[in-house]
N, C-alpha and C positions, 0 to 999 in steps of 0.2 A: 505496501497499497505506498504509496505515493506521501513524504512525511508533509504534507502543507496540507493536507485532510484534514478535518477535525474531527479525525475521528483518534481513542486510543486504544491500544491495544491489551486486554486484561484474560486473555486464555486465545485457548482452538478446543474446535472440536474435531472429530477426522479432518478431513484435506482443508477447513476453512479457521481461520484467526474468528477470537469474540472479540467484537470491537464493541464499543460507544461511543456515537454517537454528539456530540457538545459544539456551545457559542460562547466565545471569548469575547466582548465586549467593552468600551470602555474603557477606562485611567483610573488611576489612584487603587484605593484599598481594594480590596476585593471581595466581591461577597457570593456563594455560592450556592443555587437554589438546587435543590435535590425535588422534584415533582412526586405527585401525590399516585394512584392506583388510580384509575388503567388509563393514564393521561402522557404528556410527553411535558421540555422542556417546556414547549411550546407555553403548558399550564398559566409560565409564570409573567403573559403577554402586561401586565397590568405597572406587574410588579418591576416588571424590568424600564420599563419608562418609567416609574419614577427614580430608580438609582439609581439611574445614565445619569438621568433629568438631573441627582444631589452629588454627581462626580464622583460615582464607584465604577469599578471595572466589575462587569458580572459575568457570571460564568453560569448555566444552567448546562446540562446532559439530560440523556433517556436511561433509565436503569434499561441493565439486559431484559431484553427480549418487548421491546416498547418502543412508539417515537419509533426515528430511526438509525437504532441500536439493532446488532444483530439478538434472531431469536436459536438462542441453542436450546437444548433440550434436558438443561441440567443447572444448577448454582442458584436456587429460585429461594432461598436464606437469606439473613441475616448477617451470617459470616461473611457469605462470597458476596454482598450488596457492600458492605463495607469492605470491607480487600478492593472490590473495582472503583468506587472511592477515591476508594488512600495512591491506585496505581493511576488515579485521573490528576489529584491533589500533585503527587510527585511526576510525574510528566509534563506539568504544566509548571512546575515547582513554585508552590503558589504557599504564601505566609502571612502571619497575621491576620488572616483570612475572619469573615463572616461565615460561620455555616448555619443556613436554613430549609429548613425543610417542615413538608405540607403533608401530611398522612401518610403511609409511607414512609415520605423521607424524611418525616421527628425519628421513625425510626430507625434509619440510617443516620443522625447526627448524636441519637445515641446508642448506638454500637461503634460508632468512629470511635465516638468519644472513651466508648467502655477501653475499646482493645488496642487501637496509638496513642491515645492521651489526646494534649493540646497543645504539642509543640508548634504543632501548623496550626491552628485554630486560637483566636483570642476573644471572640465572641461566636456566639451560636441563638438559636429560634428555632422554635415547635408550635409552629401554625396547624390547628386540627388534628394534632398528631395521633398514633395510634401510641404511642406509651400510657402508660408505666405497663401493664401488664390487662390484658383485653379480653380472658377468659374471667366469669365468673365463676368464682370460687369462695372457700367460706372467707376467704382473708379481703376478696375481691368482690362483696354481694352486688356493688352496682354493672360488674360486666356483664356480659357477655354468652347466651346459652352452647355448648357445643353443635346444639342442633340446628342453630341458626348457621355455623360455619358450615356442617352439614350436606345442608339444603341449596343453600348458597351454592357447593362444589355442584351440588344433585343439578344448576339451574343454569349452569355453567355449560357441562357435561351435555343434557336433552338441548339449548339451542340458548349457543352464545349471545348473538345479533341479537336477540329479543330478550336476551338479561339484562342487557346491556342499557338496551332500550329503559325497563323498568329502573334499574341501577339507579340513573341519570335522575326520574324523578326523586327522587328521596336526596341524593346530592346535592341539588341545587333545589331542593323546598321547591318542584315548580308546581305547583296548588296554589301557592303564597306569591311566587317573585316571580312567574311567566309574564313579560306584556312589560313588566317593569325594572327591574332589575334583571332580567337577563333573555335574549332574544330568542326565538327561535333559529337564529342561525345559529347562535352560538353552541345551542346544543348541540344542533347539527352538525357543527364541528367535532366536538370534543366525541362522541358519538364514530363518528369516523377517522379517528387517532385513537380510540378505543378497538374498534375492530378492526383494527390495520397487525394490529400489537400481537403475540405467542399467541394461541392460543394453550401450549404450553404452559407458557408463564402465567398468562393470565389464570388458570387453575390452581396452578404453584403459588401462586404470592398470596390464596385465600389463607393457607391456613400457616403463613406467616403472620399473619393480624393479631393471631395470639403466642406472641415467642414475650417472655419475661424480659422485660428490660430495667428491673428498678432496680439488679446491680450496679445498669450501666448508668444510671443516670445518680446514682452515690459518688461517683466515680468523678461527677461532672465540675469540673471547677474556674467553669469562665462563667463570667453576666449569661444571663439565658434569657432571653424572652420566652414565654409561653403565650398562646392564643387560641380562644377555641369559642368557637359559638352557642350562645344558649341553644337554640333550636336543632343541632346535629341532630339528624338520622340513621349516619352509620356509624358514628363513634362516639356514647354517649357524650357529655362534657362531663355528667359524676364519676366515671368510668376516668378519664382519658387528661383531662386539660389540667380540672384541678388538682388531678391527684398527682401528676406529671408537676404542677406548680411549687407544692409540700415535698417533693423529695429531691427536686435541684437546689440548691444549696443555698446560691445565689440568682436568685429569678424575679423575673418581672411578669406578672400576671393580668393580661388584659380576654376579659369576655366579652362579647359582644354581639347585645342582644340582638333577638330577634334573626344572628346567621344562621346557617347552613353549613356543610360540612363544605359545602363549594362555597367557601367566603371570598379564596380569592378573586374571581369575578364582581359577583353577587355585591360583596362591601367590599372590592378591589380599593376604594378612597380609605373605608381607618382601617383596611388592613399596612395599607405607606404610609397614615399619619401614626400608624403606632410603632412600627415595624423602623423608620427612616430614623426618627428623632431620638429612637434606642439607638440607632448604632451611631449615630451622631453623636451624641450624650457619653454612647458607651468609649467609641471609636475616640472623643475631642474632634474629630476632623472628615471630613471624607478623603481627600488627597493624603497622599502619603508622603 
């Protein structure tokens, strides 16, 4: 693969390399944005625009199996996802970065910091994140029952495109927000991105939502913004955002009233109004 192409190789399967597609734009302190399921780095459109205008260097990438990255048949677990991220950061030699993850991307933030530490990362943000531990147990009474995960995988196996249509109804709370905070065109674009993702990866990501990140969060030693919508129907705020903020020692917690899971679009301004000042205040200023 030619060196100038925006891909980093993270492994191989048989005769083909496994590559991650990324975009690296702007200058100043780097902010790395990690997307949610089942989208791609393009889902950060509103935040990328705001961060670039505020003087940051913005790096987005597509998780393996999604967007323009390779679609291997393996590696859909958080140890691999964190290792993929580490290879990207090393390839671009990024340091003093802000690591920002949405939904599943919040898991990468937690597992990366829990595994590799904060040598390269000075700030973090977890938005609509899957941590700390989504499965309902005696210790996590606000979590989600195992049969919910089973039914999601069954629906994906039966008719993945139809499942994605239903998924986005709750991802964006379309019954409340369609025509006001989100257009049919944006929903259609999100569906197109999702249906183009790896069927194996789409199915394989569901069990990762039950990953236990509590030990990872206990190791986070940098200022962290935790943001969650109180109308999230995908990842309940009681199980995720509020608990994550309790477990991260140096955290700022922002709960967005009326916001669904997909608040990067429906409440894009509100996200930027929390994220950009947090980074500016914690970093001091945008430019390096």
